[in-house]
N, C-alpha and C positions, 0 to 999 in steps of 0.2 A: 665725411671730412675728418681730419686728424683728431683723434680723441672725441669724436662725435660732437664737434662744435657746431654752432648754429650759423645760419646764413648771416645773421646780424653781426656775429664776431668776424666773419670773413670780410664783410663790408667795412667794419671798423678798422681792421688791419690795413686795408688798402688806403683808407682815408688818413689814418695815422702816418703811413709811409709817405704819402704825397704831401702831407703837412710838414714833415720833419726831415726829409732826406733830400738836401740840395744837390748831392752828387748824381742824382738821377738824370740831371741835365746831360751828363756825359753819355748815359745810355741812349738817350734820344738822339744825340748828335751821332754817335757811333752807328746806330740803326739807320739813320738817314744816309750816312756816308756809304755804308755797305749797299744799301738799296740803289744809290746813285752809281756806285762803282761796279755793281754786279754786271757782268758781260751780257749784252742783250741776247746773244745767241747761245749763252751758257758755256761757250768755249773760252777757257781761261788763257789769256796771253800774259806775257811777263809784266806788262804795265798794269794789267788788272790785278795780278798777284801783289804787286808793290802797293797799289792803292788800297786793296782790301787789308793787307797787313798793317798799314798805317791806321785804317779805320778800327781794326781790332785793338791797336795800341792805345787809341783814345780812351777806350774803356778800361783796358787792363792796367794801364799806368796810373789811373785815378782810383778805380774801385779796388785794385790790388796794390795800392801804394805801399802798404807795410811790407809786402813780400818783395817788391821791386825797389825798395828803398836804397839798397846798397849795390844795385846793378840791375840792368834790364836784360830781357831776352834778346837773342840774336835775330834781328828782323830777316836776315837772309835765310837763316834756317827755317823760320816760319814761312817764308815765301816758297821755299822748296817743298815744305810739307804740304802747303796748299796745292801746289802743282801736282805733286805725286799722288795726292788723295782726292783730287778734284771730282772724279766720277762719283765717289762715295758722298762727298760733301753736297754736290748738287742734287743727288738722289734724296738725301735726307731733308734737304731744303724744301722739297715738294711734299714731304710726308707730314702728317699731323698725328701727334701722339694719341689724341682722343679717339682716333679711328684705328688704333692699333691695339686690339683687345688683349693680346698677350705677346710678349716678345719671344719669337721663335729662336731656336738655337743659332740659326743663321744670322738673325738680327743681332743677337747678343755678341756673336763673334765679330761682326762688322763694327759694332759700337766699341767693343773692347780694343780692337785694332786701331780704330781712329782715335780713341781716347789716349792710348799709350803713345801714339805718334805725336800728338799734340803735347803730351806730358813732357816728352823730350824736347820738342821745339820751343816750348815756353819756359824751359828750365833756365836757371842762372848759376854761375860759378862764383862762389864767394870763399876767399881764403883757401883756394884749391879744392873746395868741396862743391859738388853739384847739388843744388836744391830744386825740388820740383813742387809745383802747386796744382793739386787737383781742382782747387777753386778756380784758378785761372783757366784751366782746360774747359770746365763747364761753362764759363762765361763766353769763351771763344766759340765753342760749339753752338751755344744758344744763339749768338749773334748770327752765325752762319745758317742755322736752321731753327728759327725762333719758335716754330710750332711743334717741334719734335724734342729738342734737347732742353731739359729743365736746368734751372740755376740752383746752386747751393753755396753755402759756406760751412765752416766747421760746426757751428752751433746748429744750423739747420740739418746738416747730415746726421749729427748725433741724435737729433730728435726723431729721425726716421729710421736710420740704419746703423747707428752707432758710429764709431770712429773709422776713418778711411785711410789711416796711415799705412796699413798693409793692404795690398791688392785694391788700390783705389778704383781701378776700372771696373772690377767686379762689384764693388760697393756702389758705384755710380749706376750700374745696370739695375741693381736692386732698388736704388733710390728712384730711378726712372719708373719702375713698376709701381712703386708706392704713389708717385705723382699721377700715374694713370688712374689708379683707384680714387685718388683725390678728385680728379676731373669727373669721374663717374658719379661721385657723391654730389658734386656741384650741379651736375645735370639733373639729378633727382631733386635737389633743393630748388633748382631754377623754376620748377613748376609750382605755380600758385604762391609765390612769395615775392617780396620786393627785390630779391636777387635778380629776377628776370630783367627788370627795368635797369637795375644797376649795371649788370653785365652788358646790356644793350648800349649803355652809355660809354663803357670803357673797353669792351672787348673787340678786337679785330678778328674776324672770322677765319681768315686764311692769309697766306703770304701775298695773294693777289689783291687783297682788300685795299682799295685805293685810299681808304681813310686812315690806314695805319701810319703812325709816326708822330712827330712833335707837334704838328698843327692841331691835331685832335686829342693827343694823349691817349689814343686807343692802341692797345698792344695785344699780343697773344695771351691766351688764358694761362700759359706757363709763366709769363711775366707777372700777371696779376697774382698768381699763386705765390710767386717769389716775394712779391710785395707783402702779402699776408705773412708768409713764413719769416721774413726779415723783421717785420714789426713785432711778431709774437716771440720768436725764438732767439733772434740775434739781439734785438734791442729791448724786449720786454715792454713794449708800448701797449700791448694787448695782454691784459691779465687773465689768468685762468679763473674760472668760477670755482667755488669751493667744492662743487659736486662734479667738476670736470675731470 
């Protein structure tokens, strides 16, 4: 785990997050909507793209309120991006990061391309200047493929891979590899500790898991890791031990 932290700290982070973060309701709603709107045959029609873009907007316009405060992204551009990259999106939706030992160059190329496409689609123009949000991109990709794409914000990114102002797609790939290592450490900790029962209560095993969603508050391991990261690095609700 990051900085060799204990299973108890990971559990504390998730509990602190769920006690103190009311905006998480928007995540649960957005996840539910995407699950409902996802085309049954995986073939994206125009109405599907409209519905999924609105579902993404539910989260982005609340969790990224500061960025979109003075203008929002172009929903039509987002829909076109969804349609143009649908084969890649649905492929990643079926993948699980925990089963991807190391990202091959082909994987990195695909992630980089998809990240940059969404970076453009979710940009805003303010006072004649285009502004882009790597945070918004990670959130959108995660909602579309919640078991493969991790979430981050500026403070979380800095804790793992430093700043992402330059070459954000490459930094996101590096961050994804760090989160893969995090998952492996959790798997080791899961054996013979209270973490096993804790994750059994909160973790949805795969995208097909029928228990995933608002009714159970069970989500992907990537969402649980984000809850811990947010509680520790973004909010400071989990304090470092002196020997940490």
